[in-house]
N, C-alpha and C positions, 0 to 999 in steps of 0.2 A: 137590749142590753145598753146600759148607760155608762159613760165614763165619769167616774166620781173623783178624778184626780184634779188637783189644783197646783199649777206651777207656781213655785215660790220665787222670790227675787234673787236667791242665791243658787239658782239652777238645781234646786231639789224639788221633788214632787211629793205633796202630801196626799195620801190616799185615804179617804173616809176617816179623817181625823187621826190616823196613825202617825207614827213618827215619820219625819221626812225621809224619802228615798232618793239617793243621788242618781242622776242619770248616768248610765254606763259610759257614755262618751266623755264625762267629766272626771272619771276616775283614772288616775295615773296608772300606767302599765305596771310599775313596780308594786303597787298596791294590789292589783288584780293577781299578779304572779304570787305575791306573798300570801294572799288569802287562799289561793288554790293550794299552795304548799302546806299551809296550816291545816286545811281541810283534809288533805291526803295524810298528813301526820296523825291527826286526831283519829281518823278512820282506821289507819294502820294500828295504832295503839289499841283501839277497841278490838280489832280482829286478832291481836296478839293476846287479848285478855288482860291487858295491863290496867284497865279501869277497875278490875275486880280485886278483892282481897286475896283471892287464890286464883291466879291466872290460869293454872292448869285445869281448873274446873269451871272456868267462866262459861256461861251459856252463849256468850258472843264470840268465843274463840273459834277462829277459822283460819288456819295457816295458809291455805291455798289463796284465800282472798287477801290475806296480809301480804303474801308474796307479790301479788299483782299491784297492790297499792304502793308498796315500797319501791317496786320497780318503776312505776309511773312517777313517783316522787323523785327518784334518782334521775330520771330523764329530765324532769322539769328543772330541778336544781342545777344539774350539770349544764343543760342547754342555756339557762338564763343567768348563770353565775356572773358573767361580765356586766350584766345590767343591774344586779342586786346591790352592788356596793357594800356598805356595812351590814346589810341584811344577809349576805351570802354565808358568812361564817356561822351564825346561829342555826341557819337552815341546814347547812352541812353537818353540824354537830348533832342536830336532831335526827337527821337521816342516818348517821352512823350509829346513834343509840338504838334506833329501830332495827337496823341491820344486825347489830349485836344481840338485841333481844330476840330477834327471829332465830338466830343461830342457837342461842341458849334454849329456846322453846322447842326446837326441832328434835325429834327422837333420833333421827339420823341426819346430823348436820351436813350441809353441802360442803363440797371441797372449797378451799379458799379461792375466791374469784368467781365462784358459781352461784353464790347466794343472791337473794333479790337485789337488783340494782347494781351488783358488783361489776357487771360488764361496763357500766357507765362510770363508776366511782373507783374501780380497782378493788382488790381484796380488802376485806374488813376482818380483823382478827379479834 
């Protein structure tokens, strides 16, 4: 097995002619946190069926999985809010939108404060 990576002058690594890949130690924590949050948001939306024209009949809809992802997102956003600065508000808004969408998608909605991530964020109505 050979290593085909080439370190660049700007601390990026080019692998087999692909676009440069930044080294993890060079990425600021806020960017790592934000990317993780966006990935959790995107996956939650998929699991809620929001990427489909008809969310109720989406083949990707899985409310149990969506609950887990939204809860993880709530934990990440809540725990890192003080470090996110201006990025915190849009992430909180996105989280609340997903929590509301989950409530609307559920055949039997959770009690206020018992929905996904609401132990971390407080009740979402």
